[in-house]
C-alpha positions as CSV (number, residue, x, y, z in Angstrom):
1,X,10.2,-21.6,-11.0
2,X,7.1,-23.2,-9.4
3,X,7.5,-26.3,-11.6
4,X,11.2,-26.5,-11.3
5,X,11.2,-26.4,-7.5
6,X,8.4,-29.1,-7.3
7,X,5.7,-26.5,-5.5
8,X,2.2,-27.1,-6.2
9,X,1.5,-23.2,-6.3
10,X,3.1,-20.3,-7.1
11,X,2.0,-19.0,-4.2
12,X,3.8,-21.8,-2.3
13,X,7.4,-20.5,-4.1
14,X,6.6,-16.8,-3.3
15,X,5.8,-17.7,0.4
16,X,8.9,-19.7,0.9
17,X,11.5,-17.5,-1.4
18,X,10.0,-14.3,-2.1
19,X,11.5,-12.4,1.1
20,X,15.0,-13.2,-0.2
21,X,14.5,-11.1,-3.2
22,X,12.1,-8.7,-1.8
23,X,14.3,-5.2,-3.0
24,X,14.8,-6.8,-6.4
25,X,11.5,-8.0,-7.4
26,X,11.4,-5.9,-10.5
27,X,14.9,-7.0,-11.8
28,X,13.6,-10.9,-10.9
29,X,10.2,-10.1,-13.1
30,X,13.0,-8.6,-16.0
31,X,15.3,-11.6,-16.1
32,X,12.3,-13.8,-16.2
33,X,10.4,-12.2,-18.9
34,X,13.9,-12.2,-20.9
35,X,14.0,-15.7,-20.4
36,X,10.5,-16.5,-21.2
37,X,10.1,-17.3,-25.3
38,X,8.3,-14.6,-27.4
39,X,4.8,-13.9,-26.6
40,X,4.5,-15.7,-23.3
41,X,4.9,-12.3,-21.6
42,X,1.8,-11.4,-23.2
43,X,-0.2,-14.8,-22.6
44,X,0.8,-14.5,-19.0
45,X,-0.2,-10.7,-18.5
46,X,-3.5,-11.2,-20.4
47,X,-4.3,-14.0,-17.9
48,X,-3.5,-12.2,-14.7
49,X,-5.8,-9.3,-16.3
50,X,-8.5,-11.8,-16.9
51,X,-8.3,-12.9,-13.0
52,X,-11.3,-11.6,-10.8
53,X,-10.1,-9.0,-8.1
54,X,-10.5,-10.3,-4.8
55,X,-11.8,-7.5,-2.0
């Protein structure tokens, strides 16, 4: 989505549009997962898990 909209970061996309879907985030995530090629979801999940925790 970030690339399609020409944003430099996913954070920028979420900051601009996240409030529009606040009560539907699970549905949006499921739809995006369904649209990804096989295996992409697992690669993204592994990347997120590997990120450092900021406290």
